[in-house]
C-alpha positions as CSV (number, residue, x, y, z in Angstrom):
1,M,-0.7,62.4,42.3
2,L,1.2,60.1,44.7
3,H,4.9,60.6,44.8
4,M,6.7,57.3,44.5
5,L,9.8,56.8,46.7
6,P,12.6,54.8,45.1
7,L,13.4,51.5,46.7
8,V,17.1,51.8,45.9
9,D,19.5,54.7,46.5
10,W,21.8,54.3,43.5
11,T,24.2,56.9,44.6
12,N,24.9,55.2,47.9
13,G,25.2,51.8,46.2
14,I,27.7,53.1,43.6
15,I,29.8,54.7,46.4
16,M,29.7,51.4,48.4
17,I,30.7,49.3,45.3
18,G,33.6,51.8,44.6
19,I,34.9,51.6,48.2
20,F,34.7,47.8,48.1
21,G,36.6,47.7,44.8
22,L,39.3,50.0,46.2
23,V,39.6,47.8,49.3
24,C,39.9,44.6,47.1
25,V,42.6,46.2,44.9
26,G,44.5,47.4,48.0
27,L,44.4,43.9,49.5
28,V,45.6,42.3,46.3
29,A,48.4,44.9,46.0
30,A,49.4,44.3,49.6
31,L,49.5,40.6,49.1
32,L,51.6,40.8,46.0
33,I,54.1,43.2,47.7
34,F,54.2,40.8,50.7
35,M,54.9,37.8,48.5
36,N,57.6,39.6,46.5
37,S,59.4,41.0,49.5
38,G,60.4,37.7,50.9
39,K,64.1,36.9,51.3
40,K,65.5,35.4,48.2
41,E,68.1,32.6,48.9
42,D,71.0,32.3,46.5
43,D,71.5,28.7,45.5
44,V,75.1,29.3,44.3
């Protein structure tokens, strides 16, 4: 019987998607921190 090789390595794909998600969350968090850390001018 011929052993079929899978065309997709699901473990590698899941790891890559997880890393991509962490990078996206990190970039959004850095952007929010950067936006909120600007100097606030008092209009008094």
